[in-house]
Legacy VTK file of the C-alpha trace (Angstrom):
# vtk DataFile Version 3.0
C-alpha trace
ASCII
DATASET POLYDATA
POINTS 73 float
4.846 71.204 22.471
4.907 69.016 19.218
5.983 65.124 18.464
9.636 64.712 17.704
10.638 68.043 19.464
13.392 68.025 22.164
12.756 69.114 25.871
14.476 69.635 29.086
13.176 68.478 32.556
12.263 71.171 35.032
12.923 69.984 38.399
12.647 71.371 41.762
16.177 73.340 41.332
15.342 74.491 37.848
15.965 73.223 34.285
17.758 69.909 34.343
20.024 69.628 30.992
18.982 65.928 30.678
17.425 65.928 26.873
14.511 64.102 25.984
12.212 63.638 22.886
8.490 63.837 22.731
7.158 60.853 21.442
3.227 61.596 22.101
1.402 64.888 22.409
-1.231 65.001 23.711
-0.999 61.897 25.731
-3.652 59.543 26.057
-5.030 59.039 29.538
-6.133 55.722 30.622
-9.791 56.578 29.888
-8.761 56.741 26.048
-9.062 60.388 26.224
-6.387 62.840 24.642
-4.853 65.029 27.476
-3.437 68.193 26.343
-1.731 68.657 29.639
0.314 65.541 29.271
3.321 64.457 26.804
4.874 61.233 26.575
8.845 61.819 26.502
11.811 59.394 25.971
14.863 60.622 27.806
18.417 60.234 26.500
19.228 57.789 29.060
16.297 55.477 27.912
13.630 56.137 30.464
10.458 56.636 29.242
7.797 59.224 31.180
4.595 60.782 30.963
5.048 64.440 31.787
3.087 67.320 32.594
3.591 70.156 30.519
4.921 72.579 33.468
7.388 69.615 34.005
9.145 70.257 30.780
10.540 73.036 28.711
11.619 72.991 24.845
15.132 72.948 23.874
15.340 76.236 21.864
18.072 75.505 19.540
19.375 71.794 19.841
22.885 71.073 19.427
24.088 68.016 17.175
25.155 66.330 20.378
21.502 66.639 21.838
20.077 65.564 18.527
22.324 62.240 18.375
21.460 61.555 21.948
17.821 61.009 21.162
18.096 60.193 17.463
17.579 56.431 17.970
13.821 57.378 19.336
LINES 1 74
73 0 1 2 3 4 5 6 7 8 9 10 11 12 13 14 15 16 17 18 19 20 21 22 23 24 25 26 27 28 29 30 31 32 33 34 35 36 37 38 39 40 41 42 43 44 45 46 47 48 49 50 51 52 53 54 55 56 57 58 59 60 61 62 63 64 65 66 67 68 69 70 71 72
């Protein structure tokens, strides 16, 4: 994972097509320590979430529409 990369959410039913952008990786845990199992993601709908790496998957070839959906972040 890399900052600025686009990701999909992996839910119980498989990969969700909602696109998000990694804002921070590794994320910093409440103790102030970098956690390499966690990334901070801003989703296209504006929601912010701290995700475990097994909960997200990289978008292999982002489309212009996907890039535009998260361009403001």
